[in-house]
TORKOL-383406 format. One line per field, with one value per residue (C-alpha): residue in one letter; x, y, z. Coordinates in pm, whole numbers. Layout:
fimar: [A; ...] .
X: [X; ...] .
Y: [Y; ...] .
Z: [Z; ...] .
END
This chain:
fimar: [X; X; X; X; X; X; X; X; X; X; X; X; X; X; X; X; X; X; X; X; X; X; X; X; X; X; X; X; X; X; X; X; X; X; X; X; X; X; X; X; X; X; X; X; X; X; X; X; X; X; X; X; X; X; X; X; X; X; X; X; X; X; X; X; X; X; X; X; X; X; X; X; X; X; X; X; X; X; X; X; X; X; X; X; X; X; X; X; X; X; X; X; X; X; X; X; X; X; X; X; X; X; X; X; X; X; X; X; X; X; X; X; X; X; X; X; X; X; X; X; X; X; X; X; X; X; X; X; X; X; X; X; X; X; X; X; X; X; X; X; X; X; X; X; X; X; X; X; X; X; X; X; X; X; X; X; X; X; X; X; X; X; X; X; X; X; X; X; X; X; X; X; X; X; X; X; X; X; X; X; X; X; X; X; X; X; X; X; X; X; X; X; X; X; X; X; X; X; X; X; X; X; X; X; X; X; X; X; X; X; X; X; X; X; X; X; X; X; X; X; X; X; X; X; X; X; X; X; X; X; X; X; X; X; X; X; X; X; X; X; X; X; X; X; X; X; X; X; X; X; X; X; X; X; X; X; X; X; X; X; X; X; X; X; X; X; X; X; X; X; X; X; X; X; X; X; X; X; X; X; X; X; X; X; X; X; X; X; X; X; X; X; X; X; X; X; X; X; X; X; X; X; X; X; X; X; X; X; X; X; X; X; X; X; X; X; X; X; X; X; X; X; X; X; X; X; X; X; X; X; X; X; X; X; X; X; X; X; X; X; X; X; X; X; X; X; X; X; X; X; X; X; X; X; X; X; X; X; X; X; X; X; X; X; X; X; X; X; X; X; X; X; X; X; X; X; X; X; X; X; X; X; X; X; X; X; X; X; X; X; X; X; X; X; X; X; X; X; X; X; X; X; X; X; X; X; X; X; X; X; X; X; X; X; X; X; X; X; X; X; X; X; X; X; X; X; X; X; X; X; X; X; X; X; X; X; X; X; X; X; X; X; X; X; X; X; X; X; X; X; X; X; X; X; X; X; X; X; X; X; X; X; X; X; X; X; X; X; X; X; X; X; X; X; X; X; X; X; X; X; X; X; X; X; X; X; X; X; X; X; X; X; X; X; X; X; X; X; X; X; X; X; X; X; X; X; X; X; X; X; X; X; X; X; X; X; X; X; X; X; X; X; X; X; X; X; X; X; X; X; X; X; X; X; X; X; X; X; X; X; X; X; X; X; X; X; X; X; X; X; X; X; X; X; X; X; X; X; X; X; X; X; X; X; X; X; X; X; X; X; X; X; X; X; X; X; X; X; X; X; X; X; X; X; X; X; X; X; X; X; X; X; X; X; X; X; X; X; X; X; X; X; X; X; X; X; X; X; X; X; X; X; X; X; X; X; X; X; X; X; X; X; X; X; X; X; X; X; X; X; X; X; X; X; X; X; X; X; X; X; X; X; X; X; X; X; X; X; X; X; X; X; X; X; X; X; X; X; X; X; X; X; X; X; X; X; X; X; X; X; X; X; X; X; X; X; X; X; X; X; X; X; X; X; X; X; X; X; X; X; X; X; X; X; X; X; X; X; X; X; X; X; X; X; X; X; X; X] .
X: [3895; 4179; 4085; 4068; 4359; 4554; 4397; 4047; 4144; 4282; 3976; 3737; 3906; 3944; 3585; 3461; 3664; 3533; 3179; 3211; 3365; 3094; 2817; 2974; 3010; 2658; 2519; 2705; 2584; 2228; 2259; 2388; 2136; 1861; 2008; 2022; 1665; 1549; 1753; 1605; 1258; 1316; 1462; 1182; 921; 1097; 1133; 775; 662; 847; 702; 358; 386; 491; 209; -53; 78; 67; -291; -383; -224; -413; -736; -664; -591; -916; -1114; -941; -1025; -1387; -1399; -1206; -1460; -1742; -1556; -1496; -1867; -1954; -1712; -1837; -2198; -2093; -1931; -2248; -2457; -2219; -2232; -2612; -2595; -2346; -2535; -2862; -2695; -2551; -2872; -3107; -3279; -3585; -3498; -3769; -3619; -3276; -3394; -3572; -3261; -3047; -3306; -3314; -2937; -2973; -3255; -3057; -2758; -2975; -3136; -2823; -2573; -2657; -2411; -2565; -2842; -2904; -2794; -2852; -2757; -2795; -2716; -2635; -2920; -2982; -2666; -2839; -3061; -3108; -3480; -3513; -3794; -4006; -3965; -4047; -4186; -4189; -4124; -4163; -3865; -3658; -3728; -3733; -3891; -3656; -3672; -3317; -3261; -3220; -3336; -3251; -3320; -3295; -3376; -3694; -3647; -3842; -3775; -3609; -3796; -3740; -3764; -3668; -3416; -3531; -3317; -3310; -3178; -2917; -2791; -2787; -3033; -3270; -3117; -3154; -3151; -2787; -2658; -2402; -2482; -2203; -2279; -2326; -2074; -1786; -1738; -1885; -1631; -1328; -1387; -1290; -1463; -1562; -1626; -1885; -1894; -2089; -2446; -2733; -2969; -3317; -3489; -3488; -3677; -3369; -3074; -2787; -2453; -2404; -2144; -2202; -1940; -1985; -1805; -1826; -1983; -1727; -1795; -1529; -1345; -1650; -1845; -2203; -2334; -2266; -2318; -2344; -2383; -2491; -2265; -2370; -2076; -2201; -1966; -1677; -1788; -1718; -1372; -1312; -1429; -1199; -902; -991; -1009; -653; -522; -483; -817; -1021; -928; -859; -1073; -1073; -1253; -1268; -1298; -1397; -1227; -1477; -1430; -1739; -1720; -1768; -1721; -1648; -1618; -1729; -2069; -2246; -2503; -2234; -2155; -2225; -2135; -1843; -1532; -1537; -1847; -1667; -1437; -1257; -1110; -782; -806; -522; -708; -847; -493; -373; -663; -580; -206; -257; 45; 86; 87; 198; 147; 184; -33; 137; -63; 79; -263; -310; -129; -280; -212; -353; -310; -439; -643; -544; -861; -713; -943; -1008; -832; -991; -813; -799; -762; -659; -642; -502; -466; -98; -166; -280; -15; 271; 135; 420; 672; 520; 520; 883; 961; 792; 980; 1309; 1233; 1152; 1471; 1676; 1511; 1591; 1942; 1982; 1861; 2101; 2385; 2313; 2294; 2623; 2769; 2669; 2820; 3141; 3162; 3116; 3382; 3609; 3573; 3664; 3968; 4071; 4033; 4266; 4506; 4517; 4580; 4881; 5008; 4969; 5117; 5487; 5396; 5260; 5594; 5769; 5522; 5597; 5970; 5917; 5709; 5996; 6238; 6000; 5935; 6300; 6398; 6569; 6776; 6912; 7104; 6794; 6735; 6444; 6510; 6302; 6391; 6135; 6260; 5946; 5865; 5819; 6161; 6311; 6138; 6294; 6637; 6632; 6496; 6792; 7027; 6847; 6903; 7272; 7301; 7081; 7290; 7604; 7412; 7263; 7609; 7736; 7424; 7479; 7825; 7702; 7417; 7657; 7848; 7523; 7409; 7726; 7699; 7330; 7396; 7669; 7439; 7165; 7402; 7512; 7152; 7057; 7333; 7234; 6873; 6967; 7176; 6901; 6647; 6865; 6924; 6555; 6462; 6709; 6588; 6230; 6302; 6461; 6168; 5925; 6115; 6129; 5757; 5690; 5918; 5740; 5403; 5528; 5658; 5327; 5137; 5363; 5318; 4944; 4921; 5140; 4923; 4611; 4770; 4863; 4508; 4371; 4605; 4497; 4133; 4197; 4370; 4078; 3830; 4028; 4043; 3672; 3600; 3812; 3621; 3291; 3394; 3499; 3174; 2981; 3156; 3069; 2709; 2686; 2816; 2569; 2290; 2384; 2386; 2049; 1898; 2032; 1879; 1549; 1528; 1448; 1187; 1020; 1034; 880; 612; 541; 504; 272; 55; 24; -79; -336; -479; -517; -690; -919; -1007; -1108; -1311; -1479; -1577; -1716; -1913; -2061; -2165; -2316; -2511; -2648; -2743; -2919; -3115; -3218; -3320; -3527; -3701; -3776; -3902; -4132; -4273; -4331; -4548; -4601; -4409; -4097; -4101; -3847; -3621; -3660; -3547; -3237; -3164; -3195; -2951; -2705; -2732; -2666; -2367; -2234; -2269; -2080; -1811; -1765; -1744; -1482; -1280; -1285; -1162; -888; -776; -752; -542; -318; -267; -163; 71; 219; 283; 442; 653; 794; 873; 1046; 1256; 1360; 1439; 1648; 1850; 1906; 1997; 2249; 2410; 2422; 2541; 2828; 2932; 2900; 3110; 3392; 3372; 3376; 3689; 3858; 3751; 3892; 4227; 4231; 4152; 4443; 4676; 4527; 4563; 4929; 4997; 4815; 5021; 5337; 5199; 5107; 5462; 5603; 5350; 5444; 5811; 5727; 5505; 5782; 6026; 5772; 5703; 6074; 6103; 5806; 5959; 6292; 6117; 5915; 6230; 6402; 6094; 6084; 6450; 6409; 6099; 6297; 6574; 6314; 6153; 6491; 6582; 6250; 6320; 6667; 6516; 6257; 6522; 6735; 6441; 6369; 6739; 6727; 6411; 6561; 6877; 6672; 6461; 6774; 6924; 6602; 6585; 6946; 6875; 6563; 6756; 7028; 6769; 6608; 6933; 7036; 6751; 6914; 7146; 7419] .
Y: [6280; 6072; 6180; 6551; 6781; 6948; 7280; 7142; 6957; 7276; 7467; 7201; 7160; 7536; 7587; 7327; 7483; 7827; 7692; 7517; 7828; 8052; 7817; 7785; 8163; 8224; 7953; 8098; 8443; 8311; 8142; 8452; 8668; 8439; 8457; 8835; 8841; 8630; 8841; 9161; 9009; 8897; 9234; 9422; 9202; 9226; 9603; 9642; 9417; 9636; 9953; 9795; 9690; 10042; 10192; 9958; 10000; 10375; 10361; 10123; 10361; 10653; 10459; 10346; 10707; 10826; 10549; 10626; 10995; 10899; 10689; 10949; 11211; 10986; 10918; 11291; 11365; 11095; 11235; 11590; 11484; 11296; 11611; 11803; 11553; 11575; 11954; 11948; 11716; 11937; 12252; 12104; 12008; 12356; 12539; 12287; 12235; 12017; 11654; 11633; 11931; 11774; 11451; 11629; 11835; 11526; 11366; 11681; 11670; 11316; 11421; 11715; 11491; 11262; 11557; 11759; 11492; 11281; 11007; 10953; 10694; 10690; 10831; 10698; 10766; 10518; 10618; 10392; 10364; 10704; 10852; 11121; 11292; 11036; 11017; 10702; 10584; 10875; 10795; 10427; 10367; 10742; 10744; 11123; 11162; 10874; 10646; 10271; 9993; 10075; 10450; 10472; 10724; 10509; 10716; 10607; 10841; 10704; 10798; 10621; 10738; 11063; 11212; 11124; 10885; 10773; 10456; 10359; 10080; 9824; 9676; 9345; 9516; 9705; 9393; 9198; 8930; 9061; 9107; 9420; 9405; 9456; 9529; 9304; 9186; 9386; 9717; 9883; 9688; 9752; 10120; 10088; 9827; 9960; 10331; 10393; 10437; 10127; 10073; 9800; 9552; 9672; 9553; 9610; 9874; 9873; 10123; 10390; 10168; 10072; 9849; 10064; 9929; 10081; 10071; 10197; 10409; 10421; 10645; 10629; 10915; 10973; 11204; 11245; 10943; 10719; 10577; 10690; 10596; 10535; 10761; 10602; 10700; 10475; 10578; 10521; 10339; 10382; 10676; 10425; 10282; 10612; 10610; 10257; 10346; 10645; 10432; 10150; 10386; 10499; 10140; 10008; 10142; 9965; 9607; 9520; 9444; 9686; 9620; 9747; 9482; 9532; 9367; 9080; 9000; 9179; 9347; 9717; 9820; 9643; 9778; 9456; 9353; 9590; 9322; 9125; 9413; 9315; 8952; 8777; 8739; 8367; 8339; 8467; 8217; 8494; 8620; 8458; 8213; 8389; 8722; 8665; 8603; 8924; 9110; 8980; 9041; 9411; 9411; 9514; 9213; 9182; 8847; 8718; 8409; 8079; 8037; 8369; 8524; 8779; 9044; 9070; 9368; 9421; 9746; 9766; 10066; 10162; 10286; 10262; 9994; 9755; 9626; 9723; 9685; 9769; 9472; 9524; 9242; 9304; 9062; 9003; 9006; 9368; 9468; 9332; 9438; 9683; 9418; 9170; 9430; 9508; 9138; 9094; 9395; 9264; 8916; 9058; 9266; 8967; 8755; 9015; 9040; 8664; 8661; 8941; 8759; 8440; 8631; 8805; 8470; 8310; 8601; 8585; 8209; 8250; 8523; 8316; 8016; 8231; 8371; 8024; 7888; 8151; 8120; 7744; 7805; 8024; 7763; 7476; 7666; 7597; 7240; 7201; 7328; 7057; 6801; 6907; 6872; 6527; 6429; 6536; 6327; 6028; 6050; 6117; 5743; 5752; 6060; 6144; 6443; 6669; 6910; 7124; 7496; 7701; 8038; 8018; 7993; 7838; 7472; 7400; 7551; 7347; 7038; 7104; 7165; 6843; 6654; 6777; 6663; 6329; 6295; 6377; 6096; 5861; 5916; 5782; 5491; 5390; 5401; 5157; 4944; 4911; 4774; 4538; 4408; 4293; 4086; 3953; 3836; 3628; 3481; 3402; 3203; 3001; 2935; 2821; 2565; 2429; 2409; 2211; 1955; 1923; 1868; 1586; 1407; 1444; 1297; 987; 945; 985; 709; 464; 545; 510; 150; 65; 213; 8; -317; -234; -171; -508; -687; -518; -622; -986; -992; -854; -1127; -1402; -1264; -1243; -1605; -1728; -1548; -1703; -2052; -1990; -1880; -2192; -2419; -2253; -2299; -2669; -2722; -2562; -2776; -3099; -3018; -2945; -3272; -3469; -3316; -3391; -3752; -3798; -3653; -3871; -4185; -4085; -4018; -4360; -4538; -4350; -4438; -4809; -4801; -4629; -4869; -5163; -5017; -4965; -5328; -5472; -5199; -5303; -5669; -5576; -5386; -5704; -5900; -5635; -5667; -6040; -5971; -5720; -5985; -6221; -5952; -5875; -6246; -6240; -5919; -6078; -6381; -6159; -5971; -6295; -6399; -6054; -6083; -6422; -6285; -5994; -6232; -6439; -6126; -6013; -6349; -6336; -5982; -6085; -6352; -6106; -5888; -5530; -5566; -5668; -5390; -5180; -5475; -5564; -5215; -5246; -5588; -5450; -5169; -5416; -5633; -5334; -5240; -5591; -5580; -5245; -5390; -5685; -5447; -5233; -5540; -5648; -5304; -5304; -5649; -5532; -5231; -5446; -5689; -5396; -5270; -5617; -5631; -5281; -5383; -5676; -5448; -5202; -5483; -5589; -5226; -5177; -5484; -5362; -5014; -5158; -5348; -5043; -4812; -5046; -5046; -4664; -4618; -4820; -4613; -4284; -4392; -4472; -4126; -3954; -4127; -4018; -3659; -3662; -3756; -3488; -3219; -3309; -3285; -2949; -2809; -2898; -2721; -2421; -2386; -2405; -2145; -1913; -1932; -1869; -1572; -1413; -1454; -1310; -1015; -939; -963; -727; -477; -481; -450; -155; 20; -44; 80; 394; 467; 414; 638; 910; 874; 888; 1201; 1367; 1270; 1410; 1731; 1751; 1697; 1968; 2209; 2123; 2195; 2520; 2609; 2546; 2756; 3030; 3020; 3054; 3334; 3501; 3487; 3625; 3898; 3990; 4021; 4227; 4440; 4485; 4604; 4836; 4983; 5025; 5275; 5527; 5786; 5852] .
Z: [-825; -976; -1329; -1246; -1317; -1039; -1131; -1089; -772; -618; -736; -606; -267; -220; -329; -83; 196; 101; 83; 418; 576; 435; 546; 891; 926; 799; 1029; 1327; 1228; 1198; 1536; 1710; 1528; 1651; 2002; 1974; 1847; 2140; 2382; 2241; 2260; 2618; 2717; 2546; 2710; 3045; 3012; 2902; 3186; 3433; 3286; 3276; 3638; 3737; 3530; 3668; 4022; 3973; 3847; 4128; 4376; 4227; 4242; 4597; 4692; 4539; 4707; 5033; 4985; 4919; 5234; 5436; 5332; 5453; 5775; 5822; 5773; 6020; 6273; 6210; 6262; 6573; 6711; 6628; 6824; 7121; 7099; 7115; 7415; 7605; 7508; 7634; 7958; 8004; 7912; 8068; 7739; 7738; 7661; 7399; 7217; 7244; 7094; 6813; 6742; 6713; 6487; 6276; 6222; 6087; 5858; 5719; 5647; 5435; 5258; 5184; 5078; 4774; 4863; 5208; 5196; 5569; 5905; 6255; 6616; 6898; 7256; 7542; 7796; 7968; 7817; 7612; 7868; 8141; 8068; 7860; 8081; 7968; 7601; 7576; 7226; 7169; 6797; 6775; 7008; 6872; 7170; 7113; 7311; 7603; 7563; 7424; 7152; 6835; 6539; 6182; 5890; 5535; 5178; 5064; 4705; 4727; 5070; 5398; 5620; 5978; 6176; 6525; 6586; 6841; 7115; 6929; 6617; 6819; 6995; 6668; 6778; 6509; 6168; 5963; 5581; 5472; 5822; 5986; 6333; 6497; 6326; 6667; 6875; 6629; 6719; 7067; 7170; 6973; 7046; 6683; 6353; 6155; 5785; 5764; 5472; 5168; 5122; 4882; 5018; 4867; 5100; 4831; 4591; 4389; 4469; 4591; 4710; 5049; 5323; 5675; 5847; 6222; 6472; 6850; 7054; 7325; 7619; 7884; 7748; 7763; 7471; 7518; 7173; 6807; 6506; 6159; 5795; 5505; 5215; 4853; 4686; 4329; 4293; 4307; 3971; 3797; 3952; 3819; 3469; 3462; 3572; 3334; 3037; 3111; 3108; 2754; 2628; 2892; 2805; 3168; 3471; 3766; 4092; 4450; 4717; 5079; 5373; 5381; 5009; 4874; 4535; 4616; 4254; 3925; 3574; 3405; 3538; 3773; 3850; 4032; 4268; 4626; 4571; 4733; 4521; 4599; 4380; 4069; 3896; 3707; 4034; 4145; 4432; 4611; 4622; 4976; 5099; 4932; 5093; 5440; 5402; 5321; 5089; 4727; 4492; 4128; 3957; 3600; 3571; 3493; 3172; 3048; 2987; 3267; 3468; 3817; 4045; 4393; 4584; 4943; 5064; 5415; 5580; 5925; 6066; 5773; 5463; 5137; 4808; 4440; 4204; 3841; 3588; 3239; 2944; 2870; 2497; 2521; 2774; 2567; 2228; 2174; 2276; 2035; 1759; 1833; 1834; 1495; 1354; 1491; 1358; 1014; 1015; 1123; 854; 589; 729; 705; 347; 262; 436; 244; -84; -13; 93; -237; -432; -226; -278; -654; -671; -449; -679; -981; -800; -682; -1036; -1188; -895; -947; -1316; -1236; -987; -1232; -1530; -1442; -1354; -1704; -1837; -1636; -1772; -2130; -2068; -1917; -2220; -2442; -2236; -2233; -2606; -2693; -2698; -2360; -2423; -2078; -2205; -2205; -1913; -1781; -1800; -1547; -1395; -1111; -753; -606; -540; -912; -992; -712; -854; -1199; -1044; -848; -1147; -1356; -1081; -1078; -1454; -1404; -1152; -1353; -1666; -1494; -1342; -1677; -1834; -1569; -1606; -1982; -1922; -1646; -1858; -2124; -1869; -1722; -2063; -2111; -1761; -1812; -2130; -1949; -1655; -1892; -2052; -1711; -1593; -1907; -1847; -1483; -1584; -1827; -1559; -1304; -1543; -1601; -1228; -1156; -1405; -1242; -893; -1011; -1129; -793; -607; -819; -744; -373; -368; -539; -288; -3; -145; -182; 176; 293; 106; 252; 599; 542; 415; 702; 949; 791; 813; 1175; 1249; 1070; 1270; 1591; 1490; 1405; 1740; 1915; 1715; 1786; 2154; 2154; 1963; 2211; 2498; 2326; 2261; 2623; 2743; 2496; 2629; 2981; 2878; 2704; 3013; 3227; 2983; 2997; 3376; 3390; 3135; 3335; 3649; 3462; 3353; 3706; 3745; 3423; 3529; 3862; 3666; 3472; 3793; 3933; 3622; 3691; 4051; 3929; 3694; 3986; 4192; 3902; 3878; 4245; 4189; 3891; 4099; 4372; 4107; 3975; 4327; 4383; 4061; 4168; 4509; 4340; 4117; 4418; 4605; 4310; 4297; 4669; 4635; 4357; 4579; 4858; 4633; 4726; 5047; 4862; 4599; 4781; 4832; 4465; 4365; 4582; 4444; 4092; 4172; 4322; 4016; 3786; 4001; 3974; 3596; 3578; 3803; 3570; 3272; 3451; 3545; 3181; 3072; 3339; 3232; 2872; 2980; 3198; 2914; 2689; 2963; 2992; 2619; 2632; 2928; 2740; 2446; 2682; 2831; 2479; 2382; 2695; 2618; 2255; 2384; 2629; 2348; 2112; 2390; 2464; 2100; 2076; 2389; 2234; 1911; 2106; 2294; 1964; 1822; 2130; 2085; 1717; 1812; 2057; 1777; 1547; 1814; 1869; 1494; 1468; 1757; 1567; 1257; 1471; 1601; 1248; 1124; 1411; 1318; 951; 1050; 1256; 969; 723; 956; 982; 604; 562; 808; 629; 292; 422; 545; 212; 29; 248; 187; -185; -181; -3; -260; -536; -386; -346; -700; -815; -621; -773; -1116; -1048; -925; -1228; -1457; -1269; -1291; -1664; -1695; -1477; -1687; -2001; -1849; -1717; -2062; -2210; -1944; -1999; -2368; -2293; -2043; -2301; -2551; -2292; -2171; -2529; -2569; -2337; -2478; -2224] .
END
């Protein structure tokens, strides 16, 4: 950046600002475009979801209405047939018609219903006991008249696949204790106890030879406000499948699942797998787990699954006594296809818009850079004029009479104006400076001469002070050596005094020890003499023992002789005598050895007595010599103490001399350092004077370049 021209700097900075601004605006535009795209996508999806919900709910309502119409038609037929049966009963009562004819007429109505209506798989009438004609007892097991095992009228006509057929319902089947294929246990009690019609749960009916999903619709037979029986029709629910297929085809080309569910959760119709019809919804994993709750609540439900795959709609069918419902399930991908297409179109348009914006941005940036470049050129042009004028002034050998001529009134013109005014002021200043420099040059030369003289005097003074400092240092060193030698002599005198005192003490102790030794040797002499006397006594005792031993030896010899005379009887005595004789011989040998030892002890004792006497004599002489040495050591110690006192005085004097010499040396050193500092300052003053003179000359030459 420092090497770039102002024009390029302005262009570069402006270009960067323009580039940053364009990128920021384009980025913000892209961000808001993306937000708008997402908002449009969300709104389109939300709108389409709402429309889809309304459409599906509408179709579900239509289907529910059609199913309800189908069931209402079956209910109406059941009620119409029930009224016909009641009419026959009242007519028979009024005309006194034979009960057998009445029963056959009722049975015929049921047969005709099965024959004439294709969606009716069966029809049945069951009267309460004796409520039809009061003659149940006459028709026990009378199949021809519809009598069951109790005589009650309980005829059931059904389609066997080719023609209507009849069977009689037993009491066990009516009460529910015996199950009937497909029938719930309360098929009779539902209407009989509620006095209202009932739609029974769907079941698979195979009486016609094929599996048909059937639901029974029962209505009560009420006479004078009393339930006297139940009329029922088995309705074929296969017609519901065609309704589902028609509805499914109208919903997104049949991609969804449509089903009709009875109040007990049985699939009454399903457009996916007809084989599953009649099964409980719990057995199909594709059905939502919450569907039984929706069925029981009887309310319309719309649910988008959490995984985002399915739209689920449930519409209840109000039959009056039970909750049936229509369940529609559509894949979200198919439902929101238009929204996704719109989102893709919007995304593509936004992408193209972004590309266009970026292209336009690049073009605008390029054009902006060109404009900025030429604008910077026009801005810098007058500055270049100023630069050329300044070059002329700088290269004109200091000619301050030149001026910049610009007619512009902008910042550059103001710069030239103020620069001219600066030159006007500078011209007067330089004129004054030229005059001052001449005076400074003269003063600088005078100062240089004075500084040189001062330096020479300081050098002479420094040499003299240096000699004094050297002498003071030598005197201090001599005083230190004297003090050191005096201190060594004092220490030697103290050591000699200590040694003399120790020698005196040793001599005194030696004299005492000699005297003690003489006394102990004198006391040992009587003991040795007594030992000598004891040796003599022992010799006498040994002489006695030796005589006894001789006598014992003689006695043993005599005893041996006597034993020899005694023969065998004296052998034991001879052995004892021999042992005694041997003991006597050993005793004599021991006495001889003891005498030899005692004689040696006696000789040693005499030598000890002689040595003690010699020792006493030598100890006495040594004691006298030790006393004389002690007296000499006393004299030596006294003389050393005198020397010690003199050395102490000399040491104190030497220490004082060393202290004074050190102070003198310190003062001289300070003077020398100050002299050295003065000399240094004088030299620096001389150098400064010389430099000042040189600078004044240089300044004179520089100022001389200006033309004022």
